[in-house]
All heavy atoms as an XYZ file, in Angstrom:
759
protein
N      89.852     35.761      2.261
C      88.465     35.423      2.152
C      87.892     35.177      3.592
O      88.502     34.428      4.328
C      88.171     34.321      1.252
C      86.762     34.012      1.028
S      86.353     32.899     -0.315
C      86.734     33.900     -1.748
N      86.768     35.756      3.904
C      86.152     35.489      5.130
C      84.988     34.520      5.095
O      84.609     34.109      4.017
C      85.731     36.783      5.818
C      84.658     37.529      5.064
O      83.752     36.966      4.522
N      84.753     38.848      5.050
N      84.395     34.204      6.194
C      83.327     33.155      6.215
C      82.098     33.597      5.421
O      81.501     32.867      4.745
C      82.900     32.830      7.702
S      84.252     31.977      8.592
N      81.732     34.903      5.568
C      80.542     35.326      4.822
C      80.747     35.225      3.301
O      79.833     34.887      2.538
C      80.228     36.818      5.270
N      81.917     35.631      2.899
C      82.187     35.540      1.398
C      82.209     34.117      0.984
O      81.782     33.791     -0.092
C      83.591     36.171      1.174
C      83.541     37.697      1.351
C      84.966     38.275      1.349
O      85.882     37.571      1.795
O      85.070     39.493      0.966
N      82.754     33.257      1.834
C      82.819     31.822      1.502
C      81.411     31.256      1.363
O      81.139     30.481      0.476
C      83.582     31.079      2.604
O      84.910     31.574      2.618
C      83.634     29.577      2.412
N      80.539     31.532      2.279
C      79.152     31.022      2.260
C      78.471     31.387      0.978
O      77.694     30.533      0.448
C      78.330     31.487      3.449
C      78.767     30.938      4.722
C      78.011     31.504      5.945
O      76.975     32.124      5.727
O      78.471     31.168      7.024
N      78.753     32.564      0.428
C      78.078     32.946     -0.815
C      78.543     32.115     -2.014
O      77.800     31.823     -2.918
C      78.382     34.447     -1.092
C      77.665     35.318     -0.089
C      77.985     34.858     -2.492
C      78.090     36.799     -0.075
N      79.790     31.663     -1.912
C      80.327     30.914     -3.064
C      80.258     29.358     -2.961
O      80.645     28.676     -3.908
C      81.752     31.277     -3.308
C      82.022     32.771     -3.622
C      83.487     33.174     -3.591
C      81.392     33.121     -4.952
N      79.783     28.852     -1.798
C      79.951     27.468     -1.583
C      79.144     26.655     -2.599
O      79.651     25.600     -3.072
C      79.495     27.090     -0.125
C      80.707     27.385      0.830
C      79.042     25.608     -0.006
C      80.410     27.062      2.238
N      77.953     27.006     -3.007
C      77.163     26.228     -3.906
C      77.877     26.156     -5.235
O      77.989     25.114     -5.843
C      75.755     26.832     -4.098
S      74.727     26.604     -2.712
N      78.417     27.228     -5.687
C      79.224     27.208     -6.977
C      80.384     26.322     -6.814
O      80.762     25.608     -7.796
C      79.600     28.630     -7.365
C      78.389     29.487     -7.863
C      78.903     30.828     -8.292
O      79.525     30.952     -9.378
O      78.707     31.755     -7.499
N      81.051     26.385     -5.674
C      82.254     25.568     -5.489
C      81.888     24.052     -5.527
O      82.479     23.272     -6.263
C      82.834     25.866     -4.136
C      83.929     24.950     -3.669
C      85.192     25.046     -4.149
C      83.649     23.868     -2.789
C      86.260     24.156     -3.847
C      84.696     22.993     -2.446
C      85.969     23.143     -2.919
O      86.966     22.278     -2.589
N      80.781     23.754     -4.799
C      80.405     22.301     -4.703
C      80.037     21.789     -6.149
O      80.331     20.636     -6.425
C      79.162     22.184     -3.813
C      78.507     20.839     -3.912
C      79.620     22.389     -2.347
N      79.372     22.599     -6.897
C      78.910     22.191     -8.210
C      79.964     22.370     -9.334
O      79.796     22.076    -10.530
C      77.677     22.934     -8.574
C      76.537     22.527     -7.737
C      76.121     21.035     -7.906
O      75.802     20.674     -9.008
O      76.093     20.314     -6.900
N      81.187     22.848     -8.982
C      82.229     22.957     -9.931
C      82.139     24.196    -10.848
O      82.727     24.156    -11.886
N      81.460     25.278    -10.433
C      81.321     26.385    -11.252
C      82.215     27.523    -11.044
O      82.008     28.651    -11.649
N      83.184     27.415    -10.168
C      84.105     28.559     -9.892
C      85.354     28.582    -10.758
O      85.833     27.593    -11.170
C      84.582     28.466     -8.438
C      83.560     28.868     -7.366
C      84.146     28.764     -5.982
C      83.047     30.241     -7.547
N      85.818     29.771    -11.039
C      87.026     29.920    -11.660
C      88.193     29.359    -10.768
O      88.004     29.324     -9.523
C      87.353     31.407    -11.997
N      89.242     28.942    -11.323
C      90.355     28.296    -10.645
C      90.901     29.210     -9.529
O      91.243     28.641     -8.427
C      91.505     27.881    -11.616
N      90.991     30.498     -9.724
C      91.575     31.310     -8.684
C      90.641     31.420     -7.488
O      91.102     31.355     -6.313
C      91.888     32.734     -9.201
C      90.689     33.427     -9.747
O      89.779     32.784    -10.239
O      90.699     34.776     -9.801
N      89.328     31.525     -7.635
C      88.364     31.528     -6.571
C      88.321     30.192     -5.805
O      88.182     30.138     -4.639
C      87.017     31.936     -7.033
C      86.692     33.406     -7.129
C      85.285     33.603     -7.746
C      86.861     34.078     -5.796
N      88.390     29.069     -6.652
C      88.439     27.823     -6.080
C      89.589     27.594     -5.127
O      89.436     27.129     -3.991
C      88.417     26.724     -7.172
C      88.429     25.328     -6.651
C      88.496     24.336     -7.846
C      88.640     22.917     -7.227
N      88.836     21.953     -8.278
N      90.790     28.062     -5.575
C      91.922     27.899     -4.738
C      91.805     28.712     -3.403
O      92.170     28.305     -2.385
C      93.160     28.388     -5.492
O      93.407     27.483     -6.584
N      91.268     29.939     -3.602
C      91.097     30.819     -2.410
C      90.124     30.220     -1.447
O      90.376     30.156     -0.205
C      90.550     32.219     -2.884
C      90.649     33.268     -1.820
C      90.293     34.622     -2.363
O      90.270     34.863     -3.568
O      90.096     35.510     -1.487
N      88.990     29.600     -1.949
C      88.084     28.907     -0.999
C      88.720     27.753     -0.345
O      88.561     27.541      0.802
C      86.878     28.447     -1.801
C      85.750     29.430     -2.018
C      84.576     28.755     -2.830
C      85.104     29.754     -0.691
N      89.479     27.000     -1.054
C      90.095     25.769     -0.525
C      91.129     26.203      0.594
O      91.293     25.551      1.571
C      90.725     24.916     -1.532
C      89.694     24.219     -2.403
C      90.163     23.540     -3.632
O      91.360     23.750     -3.994
O      89.446     22.705     -4.152
N      91.856     27.362      0.399
C      92.732     27.848      1.461
C      91.873     28.181      2.702
O      92.263     27.933      3.850
C      93.479     28.971      0.960
C      94.695     28.646      0.076
C      95.640     29.806     -0.144
N      94.974     30.983     -0.791
C      94.787     31.102     -2.159
N      95.254     30.238     -2.954
N      94.258     32.192     -2.578
N      90.742     28.815      2.521
C      89.846     29.203      3.623
C      89.331     27.900      4.299
O      89.362     27.850      5.522
C      88.681     30.049      3.151
C      87.757     30.431      4.272
N      88.086     31.464      5.198
C      86.584     29.945      4.665
C      87.133     31.563      6.088
N      86.237     30.645      5.829
N      88.977     26.912      3.534
C      88.486     25.664      4.100
C      89.570     25.043      4.960
O      89.258     24.450      6.041
C      88.007     24.656      3.071
C      86.824     25.115      2.265
C      86.698     24.663      0.972
C      85.856     25.927      2.841
C      85.555     25.045      0.248
C      84.725     26.308      2.090
C      84.580     25.859      0.790
N      90.826     25.090      4.546
C      91.895     24.536      5.274
C      92.089     25.229      6.633
O      92.513     24.618      7.633
C      93.194     24.573      4.464
N      91.760     26.469      6.644
C      91.909     27.272      7.907
C      90.645     27.322      8.810
O      90.703     27.751      9.989
C      92.385     28.623      7.621
N      89.515     26.979      8.188
C      88.172     27.173      8.860
C      87.419     25.919      8.824
O      86.708     25.626      7.896
C      87.401     28.376      8.218
S      85.827     28.662      8.967
N      87.471     25.091      9.886
C      86.704     23.841      9.942
C      85.175     24.026      9.768
O      84.545     23.156      9.115
C      87.011     23.237     11.314
C      88.222     23.924     11.738
C      88.269     25.285     11.098
N      84.622     25.075     10.269
C      83.161     25.292     10.132
C      82.781     25.443      8.651
O      81.794     24.877      8.137
C      82.761     26.522     10.902
N      83.540     26.232      7.849
C      83.205     26.473      6.480
C      83.521     25.176      5.732
O      82.759     24.766      4.711
C      83.984     27.599      5.874
S      83.327     29.189      6.389
N      84.574     24.416      6.061
C      84.809     23.122      5.366
C      83.673     22.186      5.655
O      83.233     21.469      4.669
C      86.144     22.643      5.870
N      83.136     22.123      6.842
C      82.069     21.314      7.123
C      80.788     21.721      6.303
O      80.060     20.880      5.789
C      81.728     21.259      8.620
C      80.552     20.357      8.938
C      80.315     20.287     10.487
O      80.937     21.059     11.226
O      79.440     19.506     10.888
N      80.574     22.993      6.228
C      79.432     23.487      5.440
C      79.571     23.111      3.979
O      78.560     22.709      3.327
C      79.386     25.043      5.580
C      78.173     25.709      4.810
C      76.808     25.146      5.306
C      78.267     27.269      4.982
N      80.726     23.135      3.426
C      80.917     22.730      2.038
C      80.678     21.220      1.890
O      80.032     20.816      0.874
C      82.386     23.038      1.568
N      81.178     20.420      2.812
C      80.844     18.991      2.753
C      79.396     18.723      2.833
O      78.813     17.907      2.114
C      81.571     18.196      3.852
C      83.127     18.123      3.606
C      83.735     17.191      4.616
N      83.636     17.564      6.003
C      84.405     18.442      6.692
N      85.430     18.989      5.994
N      84.149     18.828      7.925
N      78.729     19.407      3.742
C      77.227     19.195      3.956
C      76.427     19.643      2.745
O      75.510     19.074      2.261
C      76.731     20.005      5.122
C      77.185     19.366      6.476
O      77.658     18.281      6.503
O      76.997     20.074      7.526
N      76.941     20.737      2.054
C      76.276     21.248      0.840
C      76.483     20.234     -0.267
O      75.467     19.944     -1.003
C      76.864     22.606      0.460
O      76.636     23.581      1.452
N      77.666     19.689     -0.366
C      77.890     18.663     -1.461
C      76.996     17.436     -1.209
O      76.450     16.892     -2.147
C      79.357     18.313     -1.459
N      76.881     17.082      0.040
C      76.044     15.891      0.364
C      74.587     16.225      0.052
O      73.836     15.333     -0.451
C      76.180     15.496      1.813
N      74.138     17.439      0.324
C      72.749     17.852     -0.012
C      72.414     17.805     -1.441
O      71.406     17.261     -1.891
N      73.359     18.380     -2.246
C      73.142     18.377     -3.723
C      73.141     16.910     -4.251
O      72.290     16.603     -5.035
C      74.300     19.120     -4.399
C      74.064     20.586     -4.499
C      74.708     21.418     -3.668
C      73.157     21.088     -5.397
C      74.532     22.783     -3.708
C      72.947     22.457     -5.525
C      73.687     23.318     -4.652
N      73.982     16.123     -3.747
C      74.113     14.711     -4.227
C      72.830     13.958     -3.874
O      72.275     13.185     -4.602
C      75.274     14.028     -3.661
N      72.298     14.226     -2.628
C      71.101     13.595     -2.164
C      69.930     13.951     -3.075
O      69.112     13.112     -3.424
C      70.870     13.894     -0.713
C      69.505     13.399     -0.240
C      69.429     12.054      0.168
C      68.352     14.158     -0.213
C      68.164     11.531      0.545
C      67.181     13.702      0.155
C      67.063     12.384      0.544
N      69.771     15.263     -3.385
C      68.680     15.674     -4.174
C      68.691     15.056     -5.601
O      67.672     14.678     -6.142
C      68.629     17.210     -4.301
C      68.369     17.904     -2.976
S      66.727     17.445     -2.324
C      65.648     18.358     -3.353
N      69.898     14.930     -6.164
C      70.068     14.255     -7.467
C      69.608     12.809     -7.313
O      68.855     12.343     -8.189
C      71.480     14.335     -7.927
C      71.956     15.729     -8.238
C      71.512     16.206     -9.632
O      70.980     15.428    -10.441
O      71.758     17.409     -9.918
N      70.043     12.118     -6.326
C      69.715     10.739     -6.155
C      68.245     10.586     -5.908
O      67.573      9.662     -6.428
C      70.501     10.117     -5.025
C      71.948      9.779     -5.413
C      72.714      8.897     -4.425
N      72.513      9.363     -2.991
C      73.290     10.211     -2.381
N      74.277     10.808     -3.045
N      73.053     10.552     -1.142
N      67.673     11.469     -5.050
C      66.229     11.359     -4.724
C      65.375     11.551     -5.981
O      64.380     10.829     -6.123
C      65.871     12.395     -3.703
N      65.730     12.449     -6.862
C      65.013     12.713     -8.054
C      64.998     11.464     -8.995
O      64.023     11.049     -9.496
C      65.494     13.876     -8.807
N      66.088     10.824     -9.059
C      66.266      9.619     -9.840
C      65.416      8.435     -9.284
O      64.669      7.740    -10.024
C      67.653      9.172    -10.011
C      67.917      7.971    -10.920
C      67.339      8.143    -12.340
O      67.383      9.309    -12.793
O      66.823      7.191    -12.894
N      65.502      8.276     -7.934
C      64.674      7.204     -7.325
C      63.198      7.519     -7.517
O      62.408      6.583     -7.815
C      65.017      7.112     -5.801
C      63.962      6.311     -4.992
C      66.494      6.617     -5.590
N      62.792      8.842     -7.373
C      61.427      9.221     -7.551
C      60.957      8.893     -8.976
O      59.855      8.427     -9.257
C      61.212     10.708     -7.307
C      61.380     11.043     -5.824
O      61.297     10.125     -4.984
O      61.497     12.284     -5.477
N      61.819      9.227     -9.979
C      61.389      8.913    -11.366
C      61.076      7.464    -11.596
O      60.075      7.124    -12.187
C      62.591      9.315    -12.293
C      62.692     10.750    -12.702
C      63.752     10.965    -13.727
N      64.176     12.377    -13.637
C      65.294     12.792    -13.065
N      66.128     11.993    -12.505
N      65.529     14.137    -13.045
N      61.957      6.640    -11.031
C      61.778      5.119    -11.193
C      60.556      4.692    -10.431
O      59.715      3.878    -10.922
C      62.943      4.413    -10.680
C      64.218      4.608    -11.560
C      65.376      3.909    -10.958
C      66.636      4.183    -11.839
N      67.800      3.514    -11.232
N      60.312      5.248     -9.281
C      59.101      4.850     -8.444
C      57.822      5.288     -9.150
O      56.922      4.475     -9.327
C      59.177      5.460     -7.064
C      57.912      5.153     -6.293
C      57.586      3.940     -5.820
C      56.969      6.293     -6.098
C      56.394      3.748     -5.105
C      55.808      6.069     -5.399
C      55.510      4.808     -4.937
O      54.336      4.622     -4.274
N      57.781      6.499     -9.611
C      56.504      7.020    -10.216
C      56.292      6.313    -11.526
O      55.118      6.025    -11.903
C      56.547      8.512    -10.364
C      56.471      9.300     -9.104
C      57.356     10.224     -8.756
C      55.387      9.015     -8.259
C      57.273     10.933     -7.585
C      55.217      9.716     -7.030
C      56.202     10.693     -6.667
N      57.306      6.007    -12.251
C      57.159      5.270    -13.556
C      56.599      3.899    -13.292
O      55.780      3.332    -14.057
C      58.466      5.186    -14.279
N      57.056      3.193    -12.246
C      56.614      1.798    -12.014
C      55.341      1.699    -11.266
O      54.622      0.682    -11.368
C      57.665      1.059    -11.195
O      57.784      1.564     -9.907
N      54.926      2.728    -10.562
C      53.675      2.650     -9.712
C      52.487      3.456    -10.249
O      51.395      3.299     -9.803
C      53.995      3.110     -8.351
O      54.280      4.532     -8.387
N      52.798      4.293    -11.277
C      51.692      5.077    -11.822
C      51.067      6.066    -10.854
O      49.895      6.400    -10.894
C      50.624      4.255    -12.504
C      51.263      3.510    -13.751
O      51.995      4.120    -14.472
N      50.892      2.285    -13.804
N      51.774      6.418     -9.748
C      51.255      7.374     -8.773
C      51.141      8.778     -9.378
O      52.030      9.185    -10.147
C      52.213      7.415     -7.560
C      51.818      8.486     -6.593
C      52.235      6.105     -6.884
N      50.054      9.378     -9.105
C      49.820     10.727     -9.575
C      49.296     11.543     -8.420
O      49.139     11.052     -7.323
C      48.858     10.778    -10.760
O      47.605     10.227    -10.342
C      49.447     10.018    -11.973
N      48.896     12.777     -8.698
C      48.277     13.610     -7.653
C      49.229     14.307     -6.727
O      50.342     14.658     -7.142
N      48.894     14.469     -5.487
C      49.612     15.344     -4.548
C      51.056     14.828     -4.323
O      51.956     15.639     -4.174
C      48.864     15.520     -3.265
O      48.724     14.276     -2.634
N      51.208     13.495     -4.266
C      52.579     13.045     -3.962
C      53.493     13.426     -5.113
O      54.643     13.868     -4.936
C      52.553     11.495     -3.829
N      53.012     13.284     -6.308
C      53.847     13.603     -7.522
C      54.050     15.106     -7.593
O      55.130     15.627     -7.623
C      53.155     13.144     -8.745
C      53.922     13.525    -10.006
C      54.959     12.750    -10.450
C      53.558     14.557    -10.757
C      55.692     13.056    -11.621
C      54.237     14.939    -11.870
C      55.338     14.165    -12.318
O      56.025     14.461    -13.411
N      52.985     15.884     -7.523
C      53.083     17.313     -7.734
C      53.754     18.007     -6.534
O      54.390     19.072     -6.774
C      51.722     17.940     -8.000
O      50.939     17.722     -6.897
N      53.659     17.487     -5.375
C      54.270     18.173     -4.229
C      55.759     17.843     -4.072
O      56.591     18.634     -4.249
N      55.987     16.613     -3.806
C      57.361     16.168     -3.414
C      58.315     16.146     -4.563
O      59.386     16.788     -4.550
C      57.252     14.804     -2.668
C      58.591     14.217     -2.332
C      59.327     14.651     -1.251
C      59.123     13.199     -3.127
C      60.568     14.181     -0.959
C      60.392     12.703     -2.821
C      61.107     13.168     -1.747
O      62.300     12.651     -1.443
N      57.922     15.381     -5.582
C      58.854     15.189     -6.690
C      59.142     16.410     -7.433
O      60.255     16.782     -7.743
C      58.252     14.117     -7.584
C      59.045     13.826     -8.821
C      60.352     13.388     -8.750
C      58.496     13.972    -10.088
C      61.112     13.062     -9.877
C      59.194     13.711    -11.240
C      60.512     13.226    -11.151
O      61.237     12.939    -12.269
N      58.103     17.232     -7.748
C      58.332     18.474     -8.509
C      59.128     19.406     -7.751
O      59.973     20.148     -8.256
C      56.965     19.008     -8.944
C      57.076     20.379     -9.616
C      56.263     18.069     -9.941
N      58.920     19.423     -6.405
C      59.764     20.314     -5.570
C      61.237     19.897     -5.661
O      62.113     20.833     -5.831
C      59.357     20.211     -4.113
C      60.306     20.838     -3.188
N      60.353     22.197     -3.030
C      61.191     20.338     -2.352
C      61.360     22.506     -2.141
N      61.839     21.365     -1.708
N      61.622     18.668     -5.721
C      63.006     18.235     -5.868
C      63.462     18.696     -7.259
O      64.662     19.131     -7.336
C      63.095     16.652     -5.765
C      62.898     16.272     -4.372
O      62.904     17.035     -3.407
N      62.789     14.969     -4.180
N      62.727     18.495     -8.308
C      63.148     18.943     -9.627
C      63.395     20.425     -9.667
O      64.302     20.895    -10.293
C      62.097     18.493    -10.679
C      61.930     16.992    -10.844
C      60.982     16.679    -12.001
C      63.281     16.305    -11.071
N      62.550     21.202     -9.036
C      62.739     22.624     -8.983
C      64.017     23.033     -8.284
O      64.748     23.944     -8.696
C      61.502     23.309     -8.295
C      60.346     23.408     -9.213
N      59.063     23.667     -8.693
C      60.202     23.293    -10.580
C      58.243     23.677     -9.718
N      58.861     23.480    -10.857
N      64.322     22.331     -7.224
C      65.586     22.595     -6.504
C      66.760     22.423     -7.490
O      67.680     23.253     -7.539
C      65.721     21.694     -5.356
C      67.043     21.816     -4.583
C      67.218     22.771     -3.634
C      68.036     20.940     -4.908
C      68.438     22.901     -3.041
C      69.254     21.047     -4.237
C      69.427     22.055     -3.322
N      66.753     21.280     -8.133
C      67.868     20.933     -9.061
C      67.875     21.969    -10.243
O      68.976     22.501    -10.516
C      67.741     19.549     -9.593
C      67.895     18.487     -8.452
C      68.737     19.293    -10.716
C      67.416     17.131     -8.798
N      66.718     22.267    -10.807
C      66.690     23.207    -11.888
C      67.226     24.633    -11.497
O      68.102     25.098    -12.190
C      65.219     23.347    -12.359
C      64.934     24.455    -13.342
C      65.386     24.033    -14.747
C      63.446     24.771    -13.374
N      66.747     25.139    -10.435
C      67.178     26.457    -10.088
C      68.611     26.579     -9.614
O      69.306     27.521     -9.887
C      66.223     27.096     -8.982
C      64.912     27.458     -9.566
C      63.744     26.823     -9.179
C      64.814     28.537    -10.512
C      62.551     27.194     -9.755
C      63.620     28.843    -11.100
C      62.491     28.152    -10.733
O      61.286     28.543    -11.254
N      69.080     25.470     -8.951
C      70.491     25.517     -8.552
C      71.409     25.527     -9.750
O      72.395     26.197     -9.806
C      70.828     24.388     -7.576
O      70.706     23.154     -8.221
N      71.041     24.720    -10.789
C      71.777     24.652    -12.023
C      71.731     25.960    -12.795
O      72.726     26.463    -13.307
C      71.336     23.564    -12.968
C      71.485     22.109    -12.362
C      72.962     21.751    -12.214
N      73.054     20.410    -11.782
C      73.228     20.063    -10.518
N      73.347     20.937     -9.611
N      73.339     18.766    -10.220
N      70.523     26.559    -12.865
C      70.424     27.827    -13.574
C      71.133     28.992    -12.942
O      71.789     29.781    -13.653
C      68.891     28.226    -13.694
C      68.057     27.444    -14.658
C      66.625     27.877    -14.549
C      68.522     27.669    -16.083
N      71.224     28.972    -11.580
C      71.997     30.063    -10.886
C      73.453     29.819    -11.153
O      74.227     30.784    -11.038
C      71.671     29.932     -9.427
C      70.296     30.452     -9.091
S      69.729     30.526     -7.389
C      70.894     29.596     -6.474
N      73.895     28.677    -11.528
C      75.323     28.450    -11.773
C      75.634     28.612    -13.299
O      76.734     28.423    -13.686
C      75.677     27.032    -11.404
C      75.499     26.743     -9.948
C      75.450     25.291     -9.614
O      75.261     24.418    -10.518
N      75.527     24.896     -8.385
N      74.599     28.927    -14.078
C      74.826     29.053    -15.463
C      74.877     27.753    -16.239
O      75.479     27.650    -17.393
N      74.415     26.715    -15.644
C      74.511     25.357    -16.265
C      73.155     25.012    -16.849
O      72.464     24.129    -16.433
C      74.972     24.374    -15.184
C      76.346     24.745    -14.728
C      76.719     24.034    -13.397
N      76.759     22.598    -13.604
C      77.096     21.713    -12.539
N      77.373     22.166    -11.404
N      77.138     20.479    -12.840
N      72.781     25.786    -17.910
C      71.436     25.651    -18.487
C      71.182     24.284    -19.029
O      70.032     23.797    -18.807
C      71.354     26.689    -19.631
C      69.985     26.791    -20.244
C      69.898     27.928    -21.242
N      68.535     28.090    -21.659
C      67.964     27.416    -22.674
N      68.636     26.514    -23.338
N      66.732     27.717    -23.050
N      72.062     23.679    -19.759
C      71.836     22.338    -20.310
C      71.442     21.290    -19.227
O      70.536     20.517    -19.358
C      72.984     21.873    -21.145
N      72.196     21.336    -18.134
C      71.996     20.415    -16.981
C      70.604     20.798    -16.332
O      69.947     19.852    -15.890
C      73.084     20.502    -16.023
C      74.374     19.883    -16.564
C      75.534     19.983    -15.537
O      75.229     19.833    -14.309
O      76.565     20.282    -15.918
N      70.311     22.019    -16.282
C      69.019     22.440    -15.669
C      67.878     21.950    -16.467
O      66.876     21.449    -15.853
C      68.958     24.074    -15.619
N      67.958     21.964    -17.779
C      66.880     21.504    -18.576
C      66.665     20.008    -18.513
O      65.617     19.486    -18.736
C      67.112     21.972    -20.040
C      67.066     23.412    -20.248
C      67.415     23.808    -21.702
C      65.701     24.072    -19.853
N      67.763     19.286    -18.154
C      67.625     17.822    -17.981
C      66.841     17.498    -16.740
O      66.292     16.354    -16.627
C      68.951     17.179    -17.964
C      69.569     16.994    -19.367
C      70.727     16.011    -19.319
N      71.725     16.303    -18.365
C      72.872     16.983    -18.645
N      73.202     17.319    -19.861
N      73.783     17.198    -17.723
N      66.897     18.288    -15.763
C      66.175     18.081    -14.535
C      64.681     17.966    -14.828
O      63.915     17.205    -14.296
C      66.381     19.164    -13.510
């Protein structure tokens, strides 16, 4: 597997959506390619951050009754990111929870 092929699969890898054989192949590539391994770590951190940010936003908006552009711009954008990333992975139930 080369770097270009790896980049295409990183999101599915990070979210646990790859078949075992592809996962093993990616992990062998990560062991040999520090740049792709770093990209996978950064992608995992990005996904985790978006999940945490959405939860923090939910709590903030519920407690402050903020509406308008802050809500419709920032928060909804975060939810769309989570929704579409889950849908692209075939994780419909999780997408709908976003």
